[in-house]
C-alpha positions as CSV (number, residue, x, y, z in Angstrom):
1,M,-16.4,63.4,20.1
2,S,-14.8,64.6,23.4
3,D,-11.0,65.1,23.8
4,A,-11.0,62.2,26.3
5,E,-12.6,59.8,23.8
6,K,-10.1,60.9,21.1
7,L,-7.2,59.9,23.4
8,K,-8.5,56.3,24.0
9,P,-6.5,53.5,22.2
10,K,-8.3,52.0,19.3
11,Q,-9.5,48.4,19.5
12,P,-8.4,46.0,16.7
13,E,-11.1,45.7,14.0
14,K,-12.9,42.4,13.6
15,Q,-12.6,40.6,10.2
16,G,-15.0,37.8,9.6
17,G,-15.3,37.1,13.4
18,K,-11.4,36.9,13.8
19,N,-9.2,39.8,15.0
20,N,-6.1,40.9,13.3
21,E,-3.9,38.9,15.6
22,E,-5.5,35.7,14.4
23,M,-5.3,36.7,10.8
24,R,-1.6,37.8,10.6
25,P,-0.2,37.0,7.2
26,G,2.5,34.3,7.1
27,V,1.2,32.6,10.3
28,P,-1.2,29.8,9.0
29,R,-3.5,28.1,11.5
30,L,-2.7,24.4,11.1
31,T,-5.4,21.8,12.0
32,V,-5.4,18.0,12.1
33,G,-7.0,18.0,8.7
34,D,-4.1,20.1,7.3
35,S,-1.5,17.7,8.6
36,V,-3.4,14.6,7.2
37,R,-3.7,16.4,3.8
38,E,0.0,17.3,3.8
39,E,0.9,13.7,4.6
40,Y,-1.4,12.5,1.8
41,L,0.1,14.9,-0.8
42,A,3.6,13.9,0.2
43,R,2.8,10.2,-0.2
44,E,1.2,10.9,-3.6
45,A,4.2,12.9,-4.7
46,R,6.6,10.1,-3.6
47,Q,4.6,7.4,-5.3
48,A,4.5,9.5,-8.5
49,Q,8.2,9.8,-8.5
50,E,8.6,6.0,-8.0
51,R,6.2,5.3,-10.9
52,A,8.2,7.7,-13.1
53,A,11.4,5.9,-12.2
54,Q,9.9,2.5,-13.0
55,Q,8.7,3.7,-16.4
56,E,12.1,5.2,-17.2
57,H,13.8,1.9,-16.2
58,Q,11.4,-0.1,-18.5
59,H,11.9,2.4,-21.3
60,N,15.7,2.1,-21.1
61,A,15.5,-1.7,-21.0
62,Q,13.4,-1.7,-24.1
63,R,15.9,0.6,-25.9
64,L,18.8,-1.6,-24.9
65,G,17.0,-4.7,-26.1
66,A,16.3,-3.0,-29.5
67,L,19.9,-2.0,-29.8
68,H,21.1,-5.6,-29.1
69,Q,18.7,-6.9,-31.7
70,Q,19.9,-4.3,-34.3
71,L,23.6,-5.2,-33.7
72,G,23.0,-8.9,-33.7
73,I,24.1,-9.2,-30.0
74,K,22.5,-12.0,-27.9
75,D,20.4,-10.1,-25.4
76,P,21.2,-11.2,-21.8
77,N,17.7,-10.2,-20.9
78,Q,16.5,-13.1,-23.1
79,L,18.6,-15.5,-21.0
80,R,17.1,-14.0,-17.8
81,E,13.6,-14.3,-19.2
82,G,14.1,-17.9,-20.1
83,I,15.3,-18.8,-16.6
84,I,12.4,-16.8,-15.0
85,Q,9.9,-18.8,-17.1
86,K,11.6,-22.1,-16.2
87,A,11.6,-21.2,-12.5
88,L,7.9,-20.2,-12.5
89,A,7.0,-23.4,-14.4
90,E,8.8,-25.8,-12.2
91,G,9.0,-24.1,-8.8
92,G,6.6,-24.2,-5.9
93,A,6.5,-20.9,-4.2
94,R,4.9,-18.5,-1.7
95,L,4.7,-14.8,-1.2
96,H,4.0,-13.7,2.4
97,T,3.0,-10.0,2.8
98,S,0.1,-7.9,4.0
99,V,-2.7,-7.5,1.4
100,P,-6.2,-6.2,1.3
101,R,-9.2,-8.5,1.0
102,D,-9.9,-7.5,-2.7
103,V,-6.4,-8.5,-3.7
104,S,-6.1,-11.8,-1.8
105,P,-7.2,-15.0,-3.7
106,S,-8.6,-16.3,-0.4
107,G,-10.6,-13.1,0.2
108,N,-8.7,-12.4,3.5
109,S,-6.9,-9.3,4.6
110,G,-3.7,-8.8,6.5
111,F,-0.4,-10.8,6.5
112,Q,-0.8,-14.1,4.7
113,S,1.0,-16.5,2.4
114,L,-0.1,-16.6,-1.2
115,D,1.3,-19.9,-2.4
116,S,1.3,-22.4,-5.2
117,R,2.1,-26.1,-5.4
118,V,3.5,-26.4,-1.9
119,S,1.3,-26.9,1.2
120,N,3.7,-27.7,4.1
121,W,5.6,-24.4,4.5
122,D,7.3,-23.5,7.7
123,A,5.7,-20.6,9.5
124,A,6.8,-17.3,8.0
125,G,8.2,-16.1,11.3
126,A,10.3,-19.3,11.7
127,T,11.7,-18.9,8.2
128,V,12.8,-15.3,8.8
129,S,14.3,-16.2,12.2
130,S,16.2,-19.1,10.7
131,I,17.7,-16.9,8.0
132,G,18.6,-14.2,10.7
133,N,20.4,-16.7,12.8
134,Q,22.7,-17.5,9.9
135,L,24.0,-14.0,10.6
136,R,24.8,-14.8,14.2
137,A,28.6,-15.0,14.6
138,P,30.1,-17.6,17.0
139,G,30.1,-16.3,20.6
140,R,27.1,-14.1,20.0
141,H,24.4,-15.4,22.3
142,E,21.3,-13.4,21.5
143,N,19.1,-14.3,18.5
144,V,19.5,-12.0,15.5
145,V,16.4,-10.0,14.5
146,L,16.8,-10.1,10.7
147,E,15.4,-6.8,9.7
148,R,17.2,-5.0,12.5
149,E,20.5,-6.6,11.5
150,L,20.0,-5.7,7.8
151,N,18.9,-2.1,8.5
152,A,21.9,-1.6,10.9
153,H,24.2,-2.4,8.0
154,G,22.2,0.0,5.7
155,L,20.4,-2.7,3.8
156,A,16.7,-3.7,3.3
157,E,17.0,-7.0,1.3
158,I,18.5,-10.4,1.7
159,V,18.6,-13.6,-0.4
160,D,19.3,-17.0,1.2
161,I,20.2,-20.0,-1.0
162,R,20.3,-23.5,0.5
163,R,19.0,-27.0,0.2
164,K,16.0,-28.0,2.3
165,F,16.7,-30.7,4.9
166,K,14.4,-33.1,6.7
167,P,15.0,-35.9,9.2
168,G,16.1,-39.1,7.6
169,V,13.9,-42.2,8.1
170,E,14.2,-45.9,7.2
171,N,12.0,-49.0,7.3
172,V,12.8,-51.3,10.2
173,I,11.4,-54.8,10.6
174,V,10.1,-55.5,14.1
175,P,9.9,-59.3,14.7
176,G,6.6,-60.7,15.8
177,K,5.9,-63.1,18.6
178,S,5.9,-66.8,18.0
179,G,3.3,-67.6,20.6
180,F,2.8,-71.0,22.2
181,L,2.2,-73.9,20.0
182,G,1.3,-71.5,17.3
183,I,-1.3,-69.8,19.4
184,G,-1.1,-66.1,20.2
185,G,1.7,-65.3,17.8
186,T,2.0,-62.0,15.9
187,P,3.6,-61.5,12.5
188,N,6.6,-59.3,11.8
189,R,5.7,-55.7,11.1
190,T,7.5,-52.8,9.4
191,E,8.0,-49.4,11.1
192,R,9.4,-46.1,9.9
193,R,12.1,-44.8,12.3
194,R,14.4,-41.9,12.2
195,T,18.0,-42.6,11.4
196,G,19.4,-39.6,13.3
197,R,20.7,-38.1,10.0
198,D,19.2,-35.2,8.0
199,V,18.6,-35.8,4.3
200,V,17.7,-33.6,1.3
201,P,14.2,-34.3,0.1
202,T,13.6,-34.5,-3.6
203,H,11.8,-31.7,-5.4
204,A,8.9,-34.1,-6.1
205,E,8.5,-34.7,-2.3
206,M,8.0,-31.0,-1.7
207,V,6.3,-29.7,-4.8
208,S,3.2,-31.1,-6.5
209,G,4.2,-32.5,-9.9
210,G,7.9,-31.9,-9.1
211,K,11.1,-33.5,-10.4
212,D,13.1,-36.4,-8.9
213,E,16.0,-34.1,-8.1
214,P,17.3,-32.6,-4.8
215,A,15.3,-29.6,-3.8
216,V,16.9,-26.2,-3.5
217,R,15.1,-23.4,-1.6
218,I,15.7,-19.7,-2.5
219,T,14.3,-17.2,0.0
220,Y,14.1,-13.4,-0.3
221,V,13.2,-11.0,2.5
222,A,12.5,-7.3,2.1
223,N,12.0,-5.2,5.2
224,S,13.0,-1.6,5.8
225,V,11.2,-0.8,9.1
226,H,14.5,0.3,10.8
227,L,15.9,2.0,7.7
228,D,12.9,4.3,7.2
229,R,13.0,6.3,10.5
230,D,13.4,9.5,8.6
231,S,10.4,8.9,6.3
232,A,6.9,7.5,6.2
233,G,8.4,4.1,5.5
234,W,6.7,1.3,3.5
235,R,3.0,1.1,4.5
236,D,0.5,-1.6,4.0
237,Y,-3.0,-1.1,2.7
238,S,-4.2,0.1,6.1
239,G,-1.6,3.0,6.2
240,R,0.3,1.2,8.9
241,Q,4.1,1.4,8.7
242,G,5.9,-1.9,8.8
243,Q,5.0,-3.7,5.5
244,M,7.4,-6.5,4.6
245,L,7.7,-9.2,2.0
246,L,8.9,-12.8,2.2
247,F,9.3,-14.9,-0.9
248,E,10.3,-18.5,-1.1
249,I,10.6,-20.8,-4.1
250,V,11.5,-24.5,-4.1
251,L,13.2,-25.6,-7.3
252,P,14.8,-28.7,-8.7
253,E,18.6,-28.5,-8.2
254,S,19.3,-28.0,-11.9
255,V,17.0,-25.0,-12.2
256,G,18.0,-23.7,-8.8
257,R,21.7,-23.5,-9.8
258,E,20.7,-21.5,-12.9
259,V,18.8,-19.0,-10.7
260,E,21.7,-18.9,-8.3
261,K,24.1,-17.9,-11.2
262,Q,21.8,-15.1,-12.2
263,I,21.7,-13.8,-8.7
264,E,25.5,-14.0,-8.4
265,S,25.7,-12.0,-11.6
266,D,23.0,-9.5,-10.6
267,P,21.1,-9.8,-7.3
268,G,18.4,-7.6,-8.8
269,F,17.3,-10.8,-10.6
270,I,15.4,-11.8,-7.5
271,R,13.3,-8.7,-7.7
272,S,12.2,-9.6,-11.3
273,L,11.4,-13.2,-10.2
274,V,9.3,-12.0,-7.3
275,E,7.4,-9.6,-9.4
276,R,6.6,-12.1,-12.1
277,Y,5.5,-14.7,-9.5
278,A,3.2,-12.1,-7.9
279,K,1.6,-11.0,-11.2
280,E,1.4,-14.4,-12.9
281,K,0.7,-16.8,-10.1
282,V,-1.1,-15.4,-7.1
283,L,-2.6,-11.9,-7.4
284,K,-6.1,-11.5,-8.7
285,A,-5.0,-8.7,-11.0
286,P,-1.4,-8.1,-12.1
287,T,-1.9,-4.3,-11.8
288,A,-2.3,-4.8,-8.0
289,W,1.5,-5.2,-7.8
290,E,2.3,-1.5,-8.6
291,A,-0.9,0.1,-7.6
292,P,-1.2,1.9,-4.2
293,Q,-3.2,-0.3,-1.8
294,G,-5.9,1.5,0.3
295,Q,-4.3,4.1,2.5
296,G,-0.8,2.7,1.9
297,D,1.8,2.0,-0.7
298,S,2.0,-0.6,-3.4
299,L,2.8,-4.3,-2.8
300,R,5.9,-3.7,-4.9
301,P,8.7,-2.6,-2.5
302,P,9.9,1.0,-2.9
303,Y,13.1,-0.1,-4.5
304,E,14.0,3.3,-5.9
305,R,13.8,4.9,-2.5
306,W,15.8,2.0,-0.9
307,D,18.5,2.1,-3.6
308,A,19.0,5.8,-2.9
309,K,19.8,4.8,0.7
310,T,21.6,1.5,0.2
311,G,23.5,2.2,-2.9
312,G,21.4,-0.5,-4.7
313,K,22.8,-3.4,-2.7
314,I,21.4,-6.7,-1.5
315,Y,22.9,-9.2,1.0
316,V,23.3,-12.8,-0.5
317,Q,24.1,-15.7,1.7
318,K,24.5,-19.4,0.8
319,E,24.6,-22.8,2.4
320,G,28.0,-23.8,3.8
321,E,29.2,-20.3,4.8
322,A,30.4,-19.7,8.3
323,P,27.8,-18.1,10.5
324,G,28.0,-14.3,10.9
325,W,27.9,-11.2,8.8
326,H,30.3,-11.2,5.8
327,D,30.8,-7.9,4.0
328,E,31.8,-9.7,0.8
329,N,28.2,-11.0,0.6
330,V,26.9,-7.5,0.0
331,R,26.3,-7.4,-3.8
332,K,25.5,-4.4,-5.9
333,I,22.5,-4.5,-8.3
334,R,23.4,-4.2,-12.0
335,Q,22.0,-1.0,-13.4
336,E,20.7,-1.3,-16.9
């Protein structure tokens, strides 16, 4: 080799078709596939943590129940269970959320209402808007977007308790025509006309096989779309962020007041009622409630993740309250 050749700078050696610059340690080459895999692994880890938390909660509840039985203390969970069973037996309800085709009783996919014993529900969007407008204070002109209002206050859940109203009607006798010499006359007839007053329908009027009592409607909305900006959020079966849940149950007033007392004592009661309705009344398989759906999360809201952000709180509003947001309506879930 000549002296000139020895003085030439050496070229970097090739390794597997890639030079040393491309293979520098500590500088991984990320691809679209890598980012999808990382997102998948993060979601799997998050869901595993949530399942572990659910199992720990159930285990603690079982231990507490066994201790109450051992000490001869009346278990408050037995009272809760009795009211849940009564509500499921006597109430007409619906669950509105996004579900895949294999979970839906109707075989459809996407947002839909899974209901029982009530057929004349208001549109889901109208119900959510109505509840949101209860939070609009006097002098506030724009409509309230419910999930945005909740999330702005650091919450993801609301319970609304009120009677259902409908326009009042009455029978009115409309006189007939006498005619001429008995010819061409018409008899009196009865018409149903609105009275101009709203009335509370009975439970039997709204729910198939219902009771002859005033009907009470309890509505629950769970939506964290504006609360999850720093995470993947709650995703439906397609992997799309923006999953939400609307639950309505129409009860005879006597049972409705029992449910209301339970919610006043512990707003987390509504979560248990929704879960039992989903598992026992409308889903094809009870396991679909906790199982991840398709490319998304479970139908069960990510309560543990929400509670870490909200402090385990739910907003509870009732009929008769002044419109607007009331801090005293923010209730903390009882931790067992």
